[in-house]
VOFI-430730 format. One record per residue (C-alpha): residue in one letter; x, y, z; residue number from 1. Coordinates in pm, 1 decimal. Layout:
NODE; r; x; y; z; k
NODE; A; X; Y; Z; NUM
...
This chain:
NODE; r; x; y; z; k
NODE; M; 6.6; 5.7; 0.4; 1
NODE; S; 158.2; 325.3; -110.8; 2
NODE; T; 96.3; 618.9; 146.2; 3
NODE; N; 253.4; 888.2; -66.4; 4
NODE; G; 288.4; 1112.5; 216.9; 5
NODE; T; -60.0; 1136.3; 321.1; 6
NODE; N; -21.3; 1063.0; 714.2; 7
NODE; G; -50.3; 681.2; 648.3; 8
NODE; H; -358.1; 695.4; 435.3; 9
NODE; R; -348.7; 574.6; 81.0; 10
NODE; S; -355.9; 848.6; -182.0; 11
NODE; D; -685.3; 731.5; -348.6; 12
NODE; E; -849.6; 725.7; 0.7; 13
NODE; V; -733.1; 1059.9; 96.2; 14
NODE; Y; -875.5; 1227.4; -246.5; 15
NODE; K; -1187.2; 1016.6; -306.6; 16
NODE; D; -1393.9; 1279.4; -178.3; 17
NODE; I; -1239.5; 1555.1; -387.7; 18
NODE; A; -1295.4; 1413.6; -730.5; 19
NODE; P; -1477.2; 1092.5; -710.5; 20
NODE; Q; -1549.1; 1093.0; -1083.0; 21
NODE; V; -1198.1; 1170.3; -1193.5; 22
NODE; L; -915.9; 901.2; -1223.2; 23
NODE; L; -625.7; 1012.8; -969.7; 24
NODE; D; -301.3; 858.5; -1067.7; 25
NODE; F; -18.7; 895.7; -824.4; 26
NODE; G; 284.8; 763.7; -1011.3; 27
NODE; G; 95.5; 403.5; -1062.3; 28
NODE; T; 85.4; 227.5; -1369.8; 29
NODE; A; -137.4; 455.0; -1571.4; 30
NODE; S; 140.3; 726.0; -1558.5; 31
NODE; K; 406.2; 464.1; -1663.6; 32
NODE; A; 206.2; 405.3; -1987.3; 33
NODE; R; 224.6; 783.0; -2090.1; 34
NODE; V; 456.5; 933.0; -2339.4; 35
NODE; R; 770.7; 1069.7; -2174.8; 36
NODE; G; 1036.6; 1279.0; -2311.4; 37
NODE; V; 840.4; 1576.1; -2458.3; 38
NODE; P; 927.0; 1899.8; -2308.5; 39
NODE; V; 677.9; 2026.1; -2070.3; 40
NODE; Y; 703.2; 2398.7; -1974.1; 41
NODE; G; 586.0; 2553.8; -1645.3; 42
NODE; Q; 652.1; 2495.5; -1287.9; 43
NODE; Y; 705.4; 2754.3; -1022.9; 44
NODE; P; 1015.1; 2728.1; -804.8; 45
NODE; R; 973.8; 2430.5; -585.1; 46
NODE; A; 1085.8; 2643.5; -272.4; 47
NODE; L; 780.2; 2860.0; -338.1; 48
NODE; I; 528.0; 2579.4; -219.6; 49
NODE; A; 712.2; 2551.1; 109.4; 50
NODE; A; 721.8; 2936.1; 145.9; 51
NODE; M; 348.3; 2944.1; 87.8; 52
NODE; L; 229.1; 2674.7; 308.7; 53
NODE; P; 193.8; 2896.9; 621.4; 54
NODE; W; -17.8; 3136.1; 413.0; 55
NODE; L; -231.9; 2840.9; 280.3; 56
NODE; G; -283.3; 2675.3; 617.3; 57
NODE; C; -278.3; 2314.4; 499.2; 58
NODE; A; -40.3; 2025.2; 452.1; 59
NODE; R; 187.7; 2018.0; 120.0; 60
NODE; N; -29.6; 1725.8; -16.0; 61
NODE; E; -327.7; 1895.1; 14.4; 62
NODE; V; -257.0; 2165.8; -233.8; 63
NODE; L; -427.0; 2159.4; -567.8; 64
NODE; H; -178.5; 2283.2; -838.9; 65
NODE; V; -358.7; 2419.0; -1141.3; 66
NODE; C; -155.7; 2457.1; -1450.5; 67
NODE; S; 93.4; 2241.7; -1275.8; 68
NODE; G; 314.3; 2190.7; -1574.8; 69
NODE; S; 636.7; 1982.8; -1502.4; 70
NODE; L; 573.5; 1958.1; -1122.1; 71
NODE; P; 677.4; 1607.4; -1027.5; 72
NODE; P; 442.2; 1351.2; -900.2; 73
NODE; G; 360.6; 1330.1; -519.2; 74
NODE; E; 369.3; 1725.7; -507.4; 75
NODE; G; -18.9; 1775.8; -403.3; 76
NODE; I; -269.7; 1725.3; -678.0; 77
NODE; R; -147.3; 1836.1; -1021.5; 78
NODE; V; -388.5; 1950.6; -1277.9; 79
NODE; D; -290.5; 2042.7; -1632.5; 80
NODE; I; -468.8; 2061.5; -1965.8; 81
NODE; R; -177.1; 1890.0; -2143.2; 82
NODE; P; -143.3; 1518.2; -2146.6; 83
NODE; E; 242.2; 1534.2; -2180.5; 84
NODE; A; 255.0; 1694.6; -1856.1; 85
NODE; C; 137.1; 1385.1; -1687.4; 86
NODE; P; -94.9; 1539.5; -1436.9; 87
NODE; D; -276.6; 1363.2; -1163.3; 88
NODE; I; -609.6; 1532.9; -1317.2; 89
NODE; L; -614.1; 1604.9; -1686.1; 90
NODE; A; -845.8; 1902.9; -1703.1; 91
NODE; D; -890.0; 2273.4; -1803.3; 92
NODE; G; -825.7; 2487.9; -1495.9; 93
NODE; R; -1130.5; 2690.1; -1600.4; 94
NODE; K; -1369.6; 2394.3; -1570.8; 95
NODE; L; -1227.3; 2149.2; -1299.9; 96
NODE; P; -1401.4; 1823.8; -1251.2; 97
NODE; I; -1390.1; 1874.8; -865.6; 98
NODE; A; -1669.7; 1926.2; -633.8; 99
NODE; S; -1732.5; 2267.2; -497.9; 100
NODE; G; -1585.9; 2352.7; -159.0; 101
NODE; T; -1370.6; 2045.7; -122.4; 102
NODE; I; -1014.4; 2155.8; -182.0; 103
NODE; A; -797.0; 2286.5; 120.2; 104
NODE; A; -587.6; 2529.4; -103.6; 105
NODE; V; -527.5; 2594.9; -466.9; 106
NODE; M; -198.4; 2724.8; -637.7; 107
NODE; L; -218.3; 2852.0; -998.4; 108
NODE; D; 61.2; 2901.6; -1230.7; 109
NODE; P; -68.2; 2960.1; -1573.8; 110
NODE; P; 87.0; 3098.5; -1899.6; 111
NODE; Y; 150.4; 3469.8; -1843.3; 112
NODE; S; 30.9; 3571.7; -2212.2; 113
NODE; E; -142.8; 3469.5; -2516.1; 114
NODE; H; 202.6; 3434.5; -2668.1; 115
NODE; Y; 335.6; 3203.7; -2396.5; 116
NODE; A; 9.4; 3009.9; -2387.5; 117
NODE; R; 32.6; 2956.8; -2781.8; 118
NODE; E; 383.0; 2923.1; -2854.6; 119
NODE; L; 520.9; 2750.3; -2532.5; 120
NODE; Y; 230.9; 2562.5; -2402.9; 121
NODE; G; 24.4; 2499.9; -2727.0; 122
NODE; V; -298.8; 2594.1; -2541.1; 123
NODE; K; -558.7; 2882.8; -2545.6; 124
NODE; Y; -472.1; 3153.4; -2287.1; 125
NODE; P; -664.1; 3098.4; -1958.9; 126
NODE; R; -728.3; 3455.1; -1830.5; 127
NODE; P; -642.7; 3482.5; -1448.3; 128
NODE; A; -995.1; 3594.1; -1363.4; 129
NODE; Q; -1132.1; 3274.6; -1499.5; 130
NODE; L; -894.2; 3047.7; -1304.7; 131
NODE; L; -935.5; 3270.6; -1000.8; 132
NODE; R; -1319.4; 3216.8; -1030.4; 133
NODE; E; -1284.9; 2831.5; -1071.6; 134
NODE; A; -1038.0; 2802.9; -779.9; 135
NODE; A; -1268.6; 3003.2; -556.0; 136
NODE; R; -1554.2; 2743.2; -656.2; 137
NODE; V; -1345.4; 2430.4; -557.2; 138
NODE; V; -1172.5; 2575.3; -246.8; 139
NODE; R; -1313.1; 2531.3; 96.1; 140
NODE; P; -1472.4; 2836.1; 278.6; 141
NODE; G; -1167.7; 3019.5; 411.4; 142
NODE; G; -931.0; 2830.2; 171.1; 143
NODE; R; -649.1; 3014.5; 18.8; 144
NODE; I; -564.3; 3071.4; -334.4; 145
NODE; V; -223.8; 3150.2; -466.1; 146
NODE; I; -152.5; 3269.6; -828.1; 147
NODE; V; 176.2; 3334.6; -984.8; 148
NODE; H; 153.4; 3577.8; -1275.4; 149
NODE; Y; 315.9; 3904.4; -1410.9; 150
NODE; F; 39.3; 4121.9; -1240.8; 151
NODE; T; -205.3; 4089.5; -930.2; 152
NODE; P; -549.3; 4015.1; -1056.2; 153
NODE; K; -842.7; 4180.3; -892.4; 154
NODE; P; -1028.1; 3939.8; -643.2; 155
NODE; V; -1333.7; 3775.1; -786.5; 156
NODE; A; -1663.6; 3723.1; -635.0; 157
NODE; R; -1651.8; 3531.2; -298.4; 158
NODE; T; -1282.0; 3601.3; -244.9; 159
NODE; R; -1090.2; 3873.7; -65.3; 160
NODE; F; -731.2; 3988.3; -135.4; 161
NODE; V; -491.2; 3897.8; 142.9; 162
NODE; K; -118.3; 3999.2; 19.2; 163
NODE; A; 112.1; 4010.6; -281.2; 164
NODE; F; 487.9; 3945.7; -297.1; 165
NODE; G; 734.5; 3994.2; -561.3; 166
NODE; L; 937.8; 3696.4; -694.7; 167
NODE; S; 1259.4; 3698.4; -863.8; 168
NODE; T; 1390.6; 3389.5; -1025.1; 169
NODE; G; 1729.7; 3524.9; -1121.9; 170
NODE; F; 1916.1; 3819.0; -1278.3; 171
NODE; D; 1775.0; 3950.0; -1602.1; 172
NODE; M; 1452.1; 3759.4; -1553.4; 173
NODE; P; 1111.3; 3933.3; -1549.6; 174
NODE; M; 966.6; 3966.3; -1176.4; 175
NODE; R; 646.3; 3783.9; -1096.3; 176
NODE; A; 362.9; 3863.3; -855.4; 177
NODE; I; 256.3; 3611.9; -601.7; 178
NODE; S; -85.8; 3703.2; -510.8; 179
NODE; I; -295.0; 3551.1; -216.8; 180
NODE; Y; -672.7; 3536.5; -181.9; 181
NODE; E; -898.2; 3379.2; 60.2; 182
NODE; A; -1247.5; 3235.8; -13.9; 183
NODE; D; -1536.2; 3374.2; 199.8; 184
NODE; G; -1625.4; 3192.0; 517.1; 185
NODE; G; -1270.6; 3191.5; 674.4; 186
NODE; Q; -1197.5; 3237.9; 1030.6; 187
NODE; G; -911.0; 3478.9; 972.7; 188
NODE; S; -641.8; 3301.1; 1177.8; 189
NODE; L; -398.7; 3255.9; 887.4; 190
NODE; P; -123.3; 3524.6; 821.4; 191
């Protein structure tokens, strides 16, 4: 029995109430049958996940990563629209096959422009507001949403803006905004 870092529970047991209609694959046989070797762009710096956990108020394995790109298996629940990314859930981040109010926290790292979406990812540009609305739908009351982008999007319905940070990934690289939102219904005990 694989526990995959879920406090002794099997991965499929922990997530069965989140997306019962979706096949979740945590490195099992289904992922081994997928095609590897295709370049997959997109992944925020891994240290960012650990840095955001105090702001998210949940365990690392409870985070839903939308537009997860090349994030490795076992890093929360990975969602991407591209099969070559080998996500746990193959879906468009604007229409997640997940029940409302069931996710502890969401991190979004979409393509930052129409050009990036088309040229690097081969997908239609997902507008940040569309992704935030869908994240607000699936996150629990009081759950947090983090989006990595070139700008800080306005809060969407049923969310409030919490904080924004600047992220530098190196010299001569563009800065990114790390924006945090909270879904309505929270107790306000997180930073």
